[in-house]
VMD Tcl script that draws the C-alpha trace (Angstrom):
set ca {
  {0.00 0.00 0.00}
  {1.63 3.29 -1.18}
  {0.46 6.39 0.75}
  {-0.64 9.38 -1.26}
  {-1.28 13.03 -0.47}
  {-4.59 14.37 -1.82}
  {-6.65 17.56 -1.73}
  {-10.42 17.01 -1.70}
  {-13.76 18.44 -0.68}
  {-16.55 16.99 1.41}
  {-19.37 16.11 -0.97}
  {-22.19 15.56 1.50}
  {-23.64 16.72 4.79}
  {-21.95 14.40 7.30}
  {-24.49 12.98 9.75}
  {-22.73 9.67 10.47}
  {-19.29 8.60 11.61}
  {-17.73 9.05 8.17}
  {-18.02 10.95 4.93}
  {-16.71 10.74 1.37}
  {-14.50 13.45 -0.13}
  {-14.13 13.95 -3.87}
  {-10.44 14.30 -4.84}
  {-9.46 17.52 -6.63}
  {-5.65 17.18 -6.77}
  {-2.86 14.86 -5.66}
  {0.82 15.42 -4.81}
  {3.37 13.94 -7.20}
  {7.15 14.37 -6.88}
  {6.77 17.38 -4.59}
  {4.16 19.16 -6.75}
  {0.39 19.34 -6.70}
  {-1.29 18.00 -9.85}
  {-4.96 17.82 -10.89}
  {-6.42 14.41 -10.04}
  {-8.12 12.20 -12.60}
  {-11.50 10.61 -11.79}
  {-10.11 7.12 -12.45}
  {-7.23 7.48 -9.96}
  {-9.54 6.97 -6.98}
  {-12.13 4.32 -7.91}
  {-14.96 3.75 -8.03}
  {-16.28 7.36 -7.96}
  {-13.19 9.58 -7.63}
  {-13.57 9.87 -3.84}
  {-11.87 8.73 -0.62}
  {-13.26 7.44 2.68}
  {-12.77 9.90 5.60}
  {-13.61 8.87 9.21}
  {-15.00 11.49 11.60}
  {-11.71 12.09 13.56}
  {-10.12 13.27 10.28}
  {-12.87 15.73 9.27}
  {-11.31 19.11 8.29}
  {-13.83 20.82 10.63}
  {-15.89 19.45 13.49}
  {-19.03 20.91 11.95}
  {-18.21 19.82 8.40}
  {-20.14 21.40 5.54}
  {-20.61 20.71 1.87}
  {-17.52 21.83 -0.18}
  {-15.20 22.00 2.89}
  {-11.57 21.35 1.82}
  {-9.22 18.86 3.42}
  {-5.61 17.74 2.82}
  {-5.02 14.10 3.75}
  {-2.48 11.33 3.61}
  {-4.36 8.37 2.13}
  {-3.63 4.70 1.63}
  {-5.28 1.85 -0.18}
  {-7.86 -0.03 1.91}
  {-6.90 -3.75 1.73}
  {-10.43 -4.72 2.82}
  {-12.18 -2.48 0.31}
  {-14.11 -5.34 -1.33}
  {-15.11 -6.96 2.00}
  {-16.15 -3.82 3.89}
  {-17.86 -2.24 0.91}
  {-16.89 1.25 2.06}
  {-17.59 2.85 -1.31}
  {-13.98 4.06 -1.89}
  {-10.76 2.20 -2.62}
  {-8.62 4.69 -0.67}
  {-9.02 5.85 2.92}
  {-7.54 8.79 4.79}
  {-5.26 8.00 7.74}
  {-3.83 11.47 8.56}
  {-5.17 15.04 8.28}
  {-2.33 17.33 7.14}
  {-1.89 20.89 8.39}
  {-0.07 22.16 5.28}
  {-3.24 22.64 3.23}
  {-2.41 24.07 -0.24}
  {-2.88 27.82 -0.41}
  {-5.84 28.94 -2.54}
  {-5.49 31.92 -4.90}
  {-8.31 34.45 -4.38}
  {-8.99 37.63 -6.36}
  {-8.67 41.14 -4.84}
  {-10.04 43.92 -7.09}
  {-7.41 46.60 -6.42}
  {-3.72 47.05 -7.39}
  {-0.95 45.85 -5.10}
  {0.75 49.27 -4.82}
  {-2.28 50.82 -3.05}
  {-1.55 49.45 0.41}
  {-4.29 51.41 2.22}
  {-6.95 50.31 -0.29}
  {-5.81 46.69 0.02}
  {-6.00 46.87 3.83}
  {-9.51 48.32 3.66}
  {-10.59 45.54 1.29}
  {-9.19 42.78 3.53}
  {-10.20 44.21 6.93}
  {-13.47 46.10 6.29}
  {-15.03 45.03 2.99}
  {-13.93 41.37 3.19}
  {-13.67 38.56 0.66}
  {-16.90 37.07 -0.67}
  {-17.09 33.29 -1.25}
  {-19.84 30.67 -1.05}
  {-17.41 28.13 0.44}
  {-15.30 28.27 3.62}
  {-11.97 30.18 3.45}
  {-10.95 30.33 7.12}
  {-8.45 27.98 8.76}
  {-6.02 27.78 5.80}
  {-3.56 29.92 3.80}
  {-4.73 32.21 1.00}
  {-2.75 33.88 -1.79}
  {-3.99 37.32 -2.93}
  {-4.06 37.98 -6.68}
  {-4.30 41.76 -7.22}
  {-5.74 43.65 -10.19}
  {-2.24 44.34 -11.59}
  {-1.41 40.61 -11.62}
  {0.92 40.63 -8.59}
  {0.27 37.69 -6.25}
  {1.21 37.91 -2.55}
  {0.78 35.90 0.62}
  {0.13 33.82 2.48}
  {-2.62 35.39 4.65}
  {-5.39 33.95 6.78}
  {-8.96 35.13 7.36}
  {-11.37 34.88 10.25}
  {-14.63 32.83 10.02}
  {-17.35 34.46 7.93}
  {-19.40 37.27 9.51}
  {-23.19 37.59 9.35}
  {-22.95 39.04 5.82}
  {-21.12 35.91 4.59}
  {-17.78 37.71 3.97}
  {-14.36 36.67 5.30}
  {-12.11 39.37 6.83}
  {-8.48 39.52 8.02}
  {-7.31 40.28 11.54}
  {-5.28 43.56 11.29}
  {-2.54 42.02 13.44}
  {-1.92 39.38 10.76}
  {-0.91 42.10 8.28}
  {1.87 43.54 10.47}
  {4.68 41.71 8.68}
  {5.55 42.06 4.95}
  {4.10 39.46 2.59}
  {6.02 37.52 -0.02}
  {5.20 38.66 -3.56}
  {5.51 37.22 -7.06}
  {5.02 39.14 -10.35}
  {2.07 36.97 -11.44}
  {0.12 33.86 -10.58}
  {2.04 31.72 -13.05}
  {5.27 32.13 -11.06}
  {3.68 30.00 -8.29}
  {2.94 27.10 -10.69}
  {-0.65 26.73 -9.39}
  {-2.98 23.86 -10.24}
  {-6.46 24.58 -11.64}
  {-9.38 22.44 -10.43}
  {-13.10 22.67 -11.15}
  {-15.87 22.28 -8.57}
  {-19.05 22.25 -10.62}
  {-18.91 25.45 -12.67}
  {-16.40 27.14 -10.33}
  {-12.67 27.23 -11.22}
  {-10.25 27.37 -8.25}
  {-6.41 27.68 -8.11}
  {-4.22 26.03 -5.45}
  {-0.47 26.28 -4.74}
  {1.66 23.66 -2.92}
  {4.36 24.04 -1.86}
  {5.03 27.77 -1.87}
  {8.24 28.76 -3.72}
  {10.69 31.34 -2.33}
  {9.28 34.88 -2.80}
  {10.90 37.14 -5.37}
  {10.02 40.36 -3.48}
  {7.86 41.67 -0.62}
  {4.98 44.12 -0.14}
  {4.22 45.93 3.11}
  {0.55 46.11 4.19}
  {1.20 47.21 7.81}
  {-0.66 50.27 9.07}
  {1.11 53.42 10.22}
  {0.10 52.60 13.82}
  {1.75 49.17 13.58}
  {4.94 50.76 12.22}
  {5.00 53.32 15.07}
  {4.34 50.65 17.69}
  {7.32 48.71 16.40}
  {9.50 51.84 16.72}
  {8.20 52.56 20.22}
  {9.02 49.02 21.32}
  {12.60 49.48 20.12}
  {12.93 52.80 22.01}
  {11.58 51.35 25.27}
  {13.98 48.42 25.04}
  {16.91 50.83 24.68}
  {15.91 52.72 27.81}
  {15.29 49.66 30.00}
  {18.47 47.68 29.33}
  {21.74 49.36 30.30}
  {23.79 46.17 30.65}
  {25.52 44.37 27.82}
  {23.03 41.49 27.61}
  {20.07 43.91 27.38}
  {21.82 45.93 24.68}
  {22.47 42.80 22.66}
  {18.80 41.83 22.97}
  {17.76 45.28 21.77}
  {20.11 45.08 18.78}
  {18.74 41.63 17.91}
  {15.14 42.90 18.02}
  {16.00 45.96 15.91}
  {17.58 43.73 13.29}
  {14.29 41.86 13.00}
  {12.38 44.98 11.98}
  {11.65 44.48 8.24}
  {13.53 46.84 5.91}
  {10.23 48.03 4.47}
  {9.14 49.11 7.97}
  {12.40 50.94 8.57}
  {12.05 52.79 5.28}
  {8.51 53.87 6.10}
  {9.59 54.94 9.60}
  {12.36 57.08 8.16}
  {9.95 58.81 5.76}
  {7.46 59.47 8.58}
  {10.17 60.93 10.85}
  {11.48 63.22 8.10}
  {7.96 64.48 7.37}
  {7.26 64.99 11.08}
  {10.45 67.04 11.62}
  {9.73 69.21 8.57}
  {6.14 69.83 9.69}
  {7.26 70.65 13.24}
  {9.74 73.26 12.05}
  {7.12 74.85 9.82}
  {4.60 75.03 12.68}
  {7.20 76.44 15.05}
  {7.86 79.29 12.61}
  {4.17 79.98 11.94}
  {2.82 80.09 15.51}
  {4.37 83.46 16.56}
  {3.27 85.08 13.33}
  {-0.31 83.89 13.76}
  {-0.49 85.08 17.37}
  {0.58 88.64 16.45}
  {-1.57 88.96 13.32}
  {-4.68 91.13 14.07}
  {-6.52 89.76 11.02}
  {-6.06 86.24 12.32}
  {-7.40 87.21 15.75}
  {-10.40 88.87 14.08}
  {-11.00 85.80 11.91}
  {-10.93 83.54 14.98}
  {-13.54 85.71 16.74}
  {-15.74 85.73 13.64}
  {-15.51 81.96 13.37}
  {-16.51 81.56 17.04}
  {-19.53 83.82 16.45}
  {-20.47 81.94 13.25}
  {-20.31 78.56 14.97}
  {-22.46 79.82 17.84}
  {-25.11 81.21 15.45}
  {-25.22 77.95 13.47}
  {-25.62 75.93 16.65}
  {-28.44 78.23 17.84}
  {-30.26 77.92 14.49}
  {-29.94 74.14 14.60}
  {-31.49 74.10 18.07}
  {-34.39 76.30 16.91}
  {-34.98 74.07 13.91}
  {-34.99 70.93 16.06}
  {-37.41 72.59 18.51}
  {-39.79 73.51 15.67}
  {-39.64 70.00 14.22}
  {-40.34 68.42 17.60}
  {-43.35 70.72 18.05}
  {-44.74 69.74 14.64}
  {-44.26 66.04 15.42}
  {-46.07 66.41 18.77}
  {-48.99 68.09 16.98}
  {-49.17 65.32 14.39}
  {-49.09 62.66 17.10}
  {-51.93 64.34 19.00}
  {-54.02 64.55 15.81}
  {-53.36 60.87 15.06}
  {-54.25 59.96 18.64}
  {-57.58 61.79 18.31}
  {-58.31 60.02 15.02}
  {-57.54 56.59 16.52}
  {-59.77 57.30 19.52}
  {-62.64 58.25 17.18}
  {-62.15 55.04 15.18}
  {-62.16 52.95 18.37}
  {-65.41 54.57 19.49}
  {-67.01 53.96 16.09}
  {-65.95 50.30 16.10}
  {-67.31 49.86 19.65}
  {-70.72 51.22 18.61}
  {-70.76 48.97 15.55}
  {-69.96 45.90 17.70}
  {-72.84 46.71 20.04}
  {-75.23 46.98 17.08}
  {-74.00 43.70 15.58}
  {-74.37 41.88 18.92}
  {-77.94 43.12 19.20}
  {-78.69 42.01 15.62}
  {-77.21 38.55 16.30}
  {-79.39 38.09 19.37}
  {-82.53 39.02 17.43}
  {-81.57 36.68 14.56}
  {-80.90 33.79 16.95}
  {-84.26 34.27 18.64}
  {-86.14 34.32 15.31}
  {-84.31 31.19 14.08}
  {-85.05 29.37 17.33}
  {-88.73 30.23 17.05}
  {-88.83 28.97 13.44}
  {-87.14 25.69 14.43}
  {-89.55 25.07 17.28}
  {-92.52 25.79 15.01}
  {-91.23 23.34 12.33}
  {-90.65 20.66 14.98}
  {-94.18 20.98 16.28}
  {-95.54 20.75 12.71}
  {-93.43 17.60 12.07}
  {-94.86 15.94 15.18}
  {-98.36 16.52 13.84}
  {-97.53 15.16 10.33}
  {-95.52 12.05 11.28}
  {-98.52 9.89 12.12}
  {-100.16 10.56 8.74}
  {-96.94 9.72 6.83}
  {-96.56 6.39 8.68}
  {-100.13 5.44 7.75}
  {-99.52 6.18 4.06}
  {-96.36 4.02 4.04}
  {-98.25 1.09 5.53}
  {-100.93 1.30 2.78}
  {-98.39 1.56 -0.12}
  {-95.90 -1.11 1.08}
  {-97.64 -4.15 -0.56}
  {-97.65 -2.47 -3.95}
  {-93.93 -1.53 -3.74}
  {-92.72 -5.07 -2.84}
  {-94.48 -7.08 -5.62}
  {-92.35 -6.04 -8.69}
  {-88.58 -5.74 -9.10}
  {-87.14 -2.37 -9.98}
  {-86.10 -2.13 -13.65}
  {-82.37 -2.43 -14.30}
  {-80.94 0.81 -15.65}
  {-79.39 0.53 -19.11}
  {-75.60 0.68 -19.26}
  {-74.23 3.65 -21.17}
  {-72.72 2.84 -24.53}
  {-68.92 2.77 -24.70}
  {-67.50 6.06 -25.92}
  {-65.07 6.17 -28.82}
  {-61.76 7.79 -27.89}
  {-60.54 10.85 -29.79}
  {-57.31 9.52 -31.34}
  {-55.40 11.12 -34.21}
  {-52.22 9.94 -35.94}
  {-49.95 12.57 -37.50}
  {-47.40 11.93 -40.27}
  {-45.21 14.61 -41.86}
  {-41.91 15.04 -43.64}
  {-39.20 15.51 -40.99}
  {-35.45 16.07 -40.80}
  {-33.57 13.03 -39.39}
  {-31.84 13.79 -36.08}
  {-28.78 11.53 -35.82}
  {-27.79 11.42 -32.19}
  {-28.69 13.21 -28.98}
  {-26.52 16.28 -29.62}
  {-28.27 16.98 -32.92}
  {-31.67 16.43 -31.28}
  {-30.76 18.84 -28.47}
  {-29.64 21.62 -30.84}
  {-32.78 21.21 -32.99}
  {-35.18 21.10 -30.01}
  {-33.55 24.13 -28.34}
  {-33.85 26.21 -31.51}
  {-37.53 25.26 -31.96}
  {-38.31 26.18 -28.34}
  {-36.71 29.59 -28.93}
  {-38.84 29.96 -32.07}
  {-42.07 29.75 -30.03}
  {-40.85 32.44 -27.58}
  {-38.72 30.81 -24.86}
  {-35.62 32.72 -23.81}
  {-32.33 30.83 -24.53}
  {-31.69 29.89 -20.87}
  {-35.15 28.34 -20.40}
  {-35.05 26.73 -23.87}
  {-31.73 25.05 -23.00}
  {-33.03 23.82 -19.63}
  {-36.32 22.46 -21.05}
  {-34.50 20.70 -23.94}
  {-31.95 19.06 -21.62}
  {-34.56 17.86 -19.13}
  {-36.91 16.54 -21.84}
  {-34.19 14.56 -23.65}
  {-32.85 13.25 -20.33}
  {-36.26 11.88 -19.29}
  {-37.03 10.39 -22.71}
  {-33.58 8.76 -22.99}
  {-34.17 7.06 -19.60}
  {-37.59 5.77 -20.71}
  {-39.51 8.16 -18.46}
  {-42.61 10.19 -19.28}
  {-42.55 14.00 -19.56}
  {-45.51 15.99 -18.21}
  {-46.13 19.64 -19.03}
  {-48.20 21.93 -16.82}
  {-49.31 25.57 -16.93}
  {-50.94 27.99 -19.33}
  {-48.48 27.22 -22.20}
  {-48.32 23.42 -21.69}
  {-50.23 22.53 -24.89}
  {-48.03 24.81 -27.03}
  {-44.82 23.41 -25.56}
  {-46.04 19.80 -25.94}
  {-46.81 20.20 -29.66}
  {-43.46 21.92 -30.27}
  {-41.47 19.17 -28.49}
  {-43.44 16.42 -30.26}
  {-43.02 17.96 -33.71}
  {-39.31 18.69 -33.13}
  {-38.46 15.14 -31.95}
  {-41.12 12.90 -33.56}
  {-42.45 14.97 -36.45}
  {-42.50 12.06 -38.91}
  {-45.01 10.08 -36.84}
  {-46.83 10.77 -33.55}
  {-50.16 9.83 -31.98}
  {-52.44 12.22 -30.09}
  {-55.06 11.02 -27.55}
  {-57.60 13.29 -25.78}
  {-58.26 11.73 -22.36}
  {-61.96 12.15 -21.43}
  {-63.15 12.88 -17.92}
  {-64.01 9.97 -15.61}
  {-62.47 7.30 -17.88}
  {-61.87 4.15 -15.84}
  {-61.50 1.44 -18.52}
  {-57.89 0.74 -19.43}
  {-58.99 -1.59 -22.23}
  {-59.92 1.45 -24.37}
  {-56.39 2.89 -24.16}
  {-54.50 -0.37 -24.64}
  {-55.00 -0.56 -28.48}
  {-53.83 3.04 -28.82}
  {-50.64 2.28 -26.87}
  {-49.97 -0.91 -28.83}
  {-50.50 0.86 -32.18}
  {-48.10 3.68 -31.23}
  {-45.47 1.22 -29.95}
  {-45.74 -0.83 -33.18}
  {-44.52 2.08 -35.36}
  {-41.06 1.74 -36.88}
  {-38.57 3.86 -34.97}
  {-39.19 6.29 -32.08}
  {-42.82 7.47 -31.89}
  {-44.37 10.01 -29.52}
  {-47.71 9.40 -27.75}
  {-49.25 12.67 -26.52}
  {-51.91 12.50 -23.76}
  {-53.96 15.72 -23.83}
  {-55.58 16.21 -20.43}
  {-53.65 13.31 -18.90}
  {-55.11 14.17 -15.49}
  {-58.77 14.55 -16.48}
  {-59.04 10.98 -15.17}
  {-56.77 9.12 -12.75}
  {-53.90 7.67 -14.76}
  {-53.85 4.46 -12.66}
  {-57.48 3.87 -13.78}
  {-57.04 4.22 -17.56}
  {-53.27 3.93 -18.07}
  {-52.28 0.68 -16.38}
  {-50.39 -0.44 -19.50}
  {-48.47 2.86 -19.59}
  {-47.56 2.58 -15.90}
  {-46.38 -1.00 -16.44}
  {-44.19 0.01 -19.41}
  {-42.58 2.92 -17.52}
  {-41.96 0.81 -14.39}
  {-40.39 -2.01 -16.43}
  {-38.08 0.48 -18.14}
  {-36.93 1.80 -14.75}
  {-36.16 -1.80 -13.74}
  {-34.04 -2.30 -16.88}
  {-36.57 -4.24 -19.00}
  {-36.68 -2.99 -22.66}
  {-40.46 -2.54 -22.76}
  {-41.93 -0.87 -25.90}
  {-38.50 0.57 -26.78}
  {-39.67 2.96 -29.50}
  {-42.52 4.56 -27.54}
  {-42.06 8.05 -26.04}
  {-44.74 9.58 -23.78}
  {-45.66 13.24 -23.22}
  {-48.61 14.27 -21.04}
  {-50.34 17.65 -20.96}
  {-51.83 18.34 -17.50}
  {-55.10 20.28 -17.27}
  {-55.75 22.83 -14.53}
  {-59.52 23.31 -14.84}
  {-62.25 22.22 -12.43}
  {-62.57 18.81 -14.15}
  {-58.88 17.97 -13.68}
  {-57.46 15.70 -10.98}
  {-54.42 17.19 -9.17}
  {-51.14 15.29 -9.77}
  {-51.05 12.28 -7.42}
  {-48.20 10.03 -6.17}
  {-48.66 7.63 -9.12}
  {-48.35 10.30 -11.83}
  {-45.45 12.20 -10.20}
  {-43.37 8.99 -9.99}
  {-43.46 8.43 -13.78}
  {-41.26 11.37 -14.83}
  {-40.68 15.13 -14.55}
  {-43.41 17.79 -14.47}
  {-42.17 20.95 -16.23}
  {-44.28 23.98 -15.31}
  {-44.34 26.35 -18.29}
  {-45.33 29.41 -16.24}
  {-41.97 29.34 -14.40}
  {-40.00 29.43 -17.65}
  {-38.67 32.74 -19.05}
  {-40.63 33.87 -22.14}
  {-39.75 36.63 -24.58}
  {-42.05 39.66 -24.33}
  {-43.85 40.65 -27.56}
  {-42.45 37.65 -29.44}
  {-44.29 36.33 -32.49}
  {-43.96 32.56 -32.71}
  {-42.39 31.02 -35.80}
  {-43.46 27.71 -37.40}
  {-41.90 24.56 -35.96}
  {-39.62 22.58 -38.29}
  {-40.39 18.85 -37.81}
  {-37.54 16.57 -36.81}
  {-37.35 12.82 -36.20}
  {-35.19 11.10 -33.59}
  {-33.26 8.03 -34.68}
  {-32.45 5.20 -32.30}
  {-28.95 5.28 -30.85}
  {-26.96 5.10 -27.60}
  {-26.63 8.03 -25.19}
  {-23.33 9.77 -26.15}
  {-22.23 11.09 -22.73}
  {-21.14 9.06 -19.66}
  {-23.35 9.46 -16.60}
  {-21.98 11.45 -13.66}
  {-21.55 10.20 -10.07}
  {-24.32 9.87 -7.50}
  {-24.82 13.03 -5.43}
  {-25.10 12.01 -1.78}
  {-26.59 15.37 -0.78}
  {-29.55 14.74 -3.14}
  {-30.16 11.28 -1.66}
  {-30.23 12.83 1.82}
  {-32.67 15.55 0.67}
  {-35.07 12.95 -0.82}
  {-35.29 11.21 2.57}
  {-36.03 14.55 4.28}
  {-38.74 15.66 1.83}
  {-40.48 12.29 1.22}
  {-40.21 9.96 4.25}
  {-42.81 7.61 2.64}
  {-40.79 5.34 0.28}
  {-41.50 5.17 -3.48}
  {-38.71 3.30 -5.23}
  {-39.87 4.11 -8.79}
  {-39.76 7.85 -8.10}
  {-36.40 7.66 -6.27}
  {-34.90 5.57 -9.09}
  {-36.08 8.05 -11.74}
  {-34.78 11.06 -9.76}
  {-31.30 9.64 -9.16}
  {-31.00 8.35 -12.75}
  {-31.92 11.78 -14.12}
  {-29.38 13.48 -11.81}
  {-26.57 11.19 -12.99}
  {-27.42 11.72 -16.64}
  {-27.68 15.51 -16.32}
  {-24.41 15.65 -14.33}
  {-22.58 13.82 -17.13}
  {-23.90 16.17 -19.83}
  {-21.15 18.64 -20.82}
  {-21.67 22.14 -19.40}
  {-22.99 25.05 -21.46}
  {-23.18 28.78 -20.61}
  {-26.61 29.52 -19.18}
  {-27.57 25.86 -18.65}
  {-28.65 25.02 -15.06}
  {-26.76 22.60 -12.82}
  {-27.98 19.01 -12.66}
  {-29.20 19.49 -9.07}
  {-31.27 22.57 -10.02}
  {-32.92 20.73 -12.94}
  {-33.76 17.63 -10.87}
  {-35.28 19.70 -8.06}
  {-37.37 21.76 -10.51}
  {-38.73 18.89 -12.65}
  {-38.62 15.72 -10.53}
  {-38.53 16.53 -6.80}
  {-40.49 19.69 -5.95}
  {-43.56 18.87 -8.15}
  {-44.05 15.67 -6.17}
  {-43.56 17.50 -2.86}
  {-46.14 20.18 -3.73}
  {-48.59 17.51 -4.94}
  {-48.18 15.67 -1.61}
  {-48.74 18.88 0.39}
  {-45.21 19.07 1.82}
  {-44.55 22.40 3.60}
  {-41.32 23.48 1.88}
  {-40.72 26.25 4.43}
  {-40.00 23.56 7.06}
  {-37.01 22.44 4.98}
  {-35.49 25.89 4.42}
  {-32.25 24.91 6.21}
  {-31.72 21.95 3.87}
  {-32.15 24.18 0.81}
  {-29.79 26.80 2.26}
  {-27.09 24.14 2.71}
  {-27.54 23.00 -0.89}
  {-27.53 26.60 -2.18}
  {-25.34 28.75 0.11}
  {-25.47 31.48 -2.59}
  {-29.18 31.91 -3.56}
  {-28.24 34.29 -6.41}
  {-26.60 31.36 -8.22}
  {-29.78 29.26 -8.07}
  {-31.74 28.54 -11.26}
  {-34.37 31.34 -11.64}
  {-37.10 28.75 -12.32}
  {-36.32 26.98 -9.05}
  {-36.29 30.28 -7.14}
  {-39.76 31.20 -8.48}
  {-41.15 27.75 -7.66}
  {-39.89 27.88 -4.05}
  {-41.28 31.38 -3.52}
  {-44.67 30.39 -4.96}
  {-44.95 27.55 -2.42}
  {-44.05 29.45 0.75}
  {-40.28 28.88 0.93}
  {-39.25 32.53 0.44}
  {-37.18 32.42 3.66}
  {-34.58 30.32 1.79}
  {-33.40 33.61 0.25}
}
mol new
graphics top color blue
foreach p $ca { graphics top sphere $p radius 0.5 }
foreach p [lrange $ca 0 end-1] q [lrange $ca 1 end] { graphics top cylinder $p $q radius 0.2 }
display resetview
């Protein structure tokens, strides 16, 4: 077993005695190099026991620097990682952070580090940082205190008392670049010898250093004391001594100038007159300020008295109205009671006559059987098959580009068009259904169907109160029998319960989730109605695939839709490898849905892996944002989950709410989770 040195980050909220850390970089021949996913099987992570956590209260994205070794019992213990950490190192690689001011403005740099602070959505305290200034100069190392209430990290002024090593640019440090999601971060290990220094000490710190030297010279008159003083003076950085010399020269020059000016000012009658005038002016301004404040206070007292009188009048009016309403209620109750008593007395008089009539009519009612009502005739379903000329779409990437462009043609903004195209193709490639909800659901469904299955697709209008699955079965079989991928569109999929009329569809989707190639060419899109005749999404429907709400997408204002160009998917493998499982998502599913549903959980995790493996694109949402928007939160809202009770879990997943997908932010606010932001 060969030990290694690795830099990683905690990828989940640790609630047990261990966690897994994804490896970002590894040490090789005294340098830090970017780690490859395959170097730490099976998922690019290492096993970290609780005593080796980088922080006692470990959080998602916390960094750690460990010595690791291969676990000889990896296969037997089934720990989930081939390598385990056995030592937490203190020499964590220094991270390069950006400071938006030049290095030669020492006072501005100090203000940025001490007052304004460094903004980051991950933890910076407890380790060395390198400062990259606007002019390219990189200096350090420095350390910051834990984040304040505003989320910013600030330096202790005492830590800036000594000069910092400086390099002309970041490249001189030979840093390693690693990516955490869509965030690029630079790390340096070990630090090379600095080429120069910069001084960020304050004037007070420089003067304190000088005062300490002077006191030492006065206290020690013996040889040993003098030697100690000389040793301390030699430790004063040259940059400090230079600044002290400049300050002393300026102070002596200013003192001589003041000493020459004071006698002249004292004997100058114009100066004496100006001083008296200034005293008088200051006194008059102070008196006017007092008069103004007195007048304002008087006006405020008058306004308060007027408001008090108005409130008292309103209280009196409300009291009178309450008395009148109480009197009216008493009169109404008395009249109702009298009417009830009168009706009861009348019923007592009529009951004997009604019993006599029943006794006379009973023989006639029991002789014949009641006629059997006729069964209603079976209704024919509204089914339509569409066939058009369509452009072949060879592969998923071509299908994605075509679908995204068609969604933009009907008015979606590029960011929402990219998200909807990715999530639709992900669900369909996994054999899941795609449901569309909202005021523009029908438009979006026809556009997606024509863009992906324009050569052949089947449309079924689901009637209300349909409970016979035998009527739908021939439609499903006919659509599945088509050559190549074919879309089946259910208009009003929730006008009736899908488990009543769509048992064959549910079986096909469940078998696909289990790995059975059931009806391989059939793709399913459902349009959800929101009228009074519609059934709200239930646990069966929400487990079959994502629900994309069109009213939370970003639409272009004043856009005139363009015709959709039909396209036709061709069968083929998914071109991108799936990403790793996200433990934080698995934990969130348990928190939001304690009642188990394996079909839903399987579909959610499969969609997250597929979206995580899809190459990034500017404007496209993260895999976690897409899964929460389409797969997780629709089921929670349908089940009546109070999302505000899980605000802490969402804040841990999204420490920077401004970076959250706008669709997800709107959905959370609409369902009472505004405190997440």
